[in-house]
C-alpha positions as CSV (number, residue, x, y, z in Angstrom):
1,M,-7.7,8.9,29.0
2,A,-9.1,5.5,28.1
3,E,-9.4,6.2,24.3
4,T,-6.8,5.5,21.7
5,L,-6.1,7.5,18.5
6,G,-8.0,4.8,16.5
7,M,-11.0,5.0,18.7
8,L,-11.1,8.8,18.5
9,C,-10.8,8.6,14.7
10,D,-13.6,6.1,14.7
11,K,-15.9,8.4,16.7
12,L,-15.1,11.3,14.5
13,T,-16.0,9.5,11.3
14,I,-19.3,8.4,12.9
15,V,-20.1,12.0,13.9
16,K,-19.4,13.1,10.3
17,L,-21.8,10.4,9.0
18,K,-24.5,11.6,11.4
19,E,-24.0,15.2,10.1
20,Y,-24.2,14.0,6.6
21,H,-27.5,12.1,7.2
22,T,-29.5,14.8,9.1
23,D,-31.0,18.1,8.2
24,D,-32.2,18.9,11.8
25,A,-30.6,22.2,12.8
26,A,-30.4,21.4,16.6
27,R,-28.9,18.0,15.9
28,L,-26.4,19.5,13.5
29,E,-25.4,22.1,16.1
30,S,-24.8,19.3,18.7
31,L,-22.9,17.2,16.2
32,A,-20.7,20.2,15.3
33,K,-19.8,20.6,19.0
34,Q,-19.0,16.9,19.2
35,S,-16.9,17.1,16.1
36,S,-15.0,20.0,17.5
37,Q,-14.4,18.3,20.8
38,L,-13.2,15.1,19.1
39,Q,-10.8,17.0,16.9
40,Q,-9.4,18.7,20.0
41,E,-9.1,15.3,21.8
42,I,-7.2,14.0,18.8
43,D,-4.9,16.9,18.8
44,D,-4.4,16.7,22.6
45,F,-3.8,12.9,22.4
46,V,-1.2,13.3,19.7
47,A,0.6,16.1,21.5
48,Q,0.6,14.3,24.8
49,S,1.8,11.1,23.2
50,I,4.7,13.0,21.5
51,A,5.5,14.6,24.8
52,G,5.7,11.2,26.5
53,L,2.7,12.0,28.8
54,I,0.8,8.9,27.7
55,P,2.5,5.6,28.5
56,I,3.4,3.6,25.4
57,E,1.2,0.7,26.5
58,K,-1.8,3.0,26.5
59,L,-1.4,3.9,22.8
60,T,-3.0,0.6,21.8
61,F,-6.0,-1.4,22.9
62,A,-6.3,-4.3,20.6
63,A,-9.9,-5.5,19.8
64,N,-8.6,-9.1,19.9
65,K,-11.7,-10.3,18.1
66,V,-12.3,-14.0,18.3
67,F,-14.1,-15.3,15.2
68,K,-14.0,-18.1,12.7
69,K,-11.5,-17.0,10.1
70,E,-12.5,-19.5,7.5
71,G,-15.3,-18.0,5.4
72,N,-15.0,-14.6,7.0
73,E,-12.4,-12.9,4.9
74,V,-11.6,-9.5,6.2
75,A,-9.8,-6.8,4.2
76,E,-6.4,-6.0,5.6
77,A,-5.8,-2.6,7.1
78,K,-2.6,-1.2,5.7
79,G,-0.8,2.0,5.0
80,N,0.1,5.1,6.9
81,I,-2.2,6.8,9.4
82,G,-3.9,8.9,6.7
83,A,-4.6,5.8,4.6
84,L,-5.8,3.9,7.6
85,F,-8.1,6.7,8.6
86,Y,-9.5,6.9,5.1
87,Q,-10.0,3.1,5.1
88,L,-11.8,3.4,8.5
89,S,-14.1,6.1,7.2
90,E,-14.9,4.0,4.1
91,V,-15.7,1.0,6.2
92,N,-17.9,3.1,8.6
93,C,-19.8,4.4,5.6
94,K,-20.5,0.9,4.3
95,L,-21.4,-0.2,7.9
96,W,-23.8,2.7,8.3
97,H,-25.7,1.7,5.2
98,E,-25.9,-2.0,6.1
99,V,-27.1,-1.1,9.6
100,E,-29.8,1.1,8.0
101,K,-31.0,-2.0,6.2
102,G,-31.1,-3.9,9.5
103,Y,-33.4,-1.2,11.1
104,D,-35.9,-2.3,8.5
105,I,-35.1,-6.1,8.8
106,E,-38.7,-7.2,8.4
107,N,-38.7,-5.8,4.9
108,V,-35.4,-7.4,3.9
109,P,-36.2,-10.4,1.6
110,M,-35.6,-13.7,3.5
111,D,-32.9,-14.8,1.0
112,Q,-30.9,-11.7,1.8
113,K,-31.1,-11.6,5.6
114,D,-28.2,-14.0,6.1
115,K,-26.1,-12.0,3.7
116,L,-26.9,-8.8,5.6
117,I,-26.0,-10.3,8.9
118,K,-22.7,-11.7,7.5
119,Q,-21.9,-8.3,5.9
120,L,-22.4,-6.5,9.2
121,A,-20.1,-8.9,11.0
122,V,-17.3,-8.7,8.4
123,L,-17.5,-4.9,8.2
124,N,-17.3,-4.6,12.0
125,L,-14.2,-6.8,11.9
126,E,-12.7,-4.6,9.3
127,R,-13.6,-1.5,11.4
128,N,-11.8,-3.0,14.4
129,N,-8.8,-3.9,12.2
130,C,-8.6,-0.3,11.0
131,I,-8.8,1.0,14.6
132,D,-6.1,-1.4,15.7
133,A,-3.9,-0.6,12.7
134,I,-4.1,3.2,13.4
135,D,-3.1,2.6,17.0
136,L,-0.2,0.3,16.1
137,T,1.1,2.6,13.4
138,F,0.9,5.6,15.7
139,K,2.7,3.6,18.5
140,E,5.4,2.7,16.1
141,L,5.8,6.3,15.0
142,I,6.1,7.4,18.6
143,L,8.6,4.7,19.4
144,S,10.7,5.5,16.3
145,S,10.8,9.2,17.2
146,K,12.5,8.5,20.6
């Protein structure tokens, strides 16, 4: 399994956003299957981690983003797994709406394009911080339970 808990949580929030933004019955059916599969993968990942079947070093896969920190303030991801998952879903909602603006970039006023691009970059950094924080928090929980 190449995924981490944070990556699986990220995928699940994106599936939920897709469900929310469509009325197409066939697409909703497909998304419901994806949602169910991801929930099962999350349950399996947690159970296998607790059982020691997933090596500790595979519980994290840090994004290690390289970016200019000055002028690119990114919200800190903090809290327990539930709070981090909530923060991830919130960031993905914001990211979804900013990406939607980008799909219509030719109609974004020129003086707002730089702001849009910057916002996309910062939200993506925050998204990766949330994923990494979920992974690290989960890893710490597993280690502390041994």
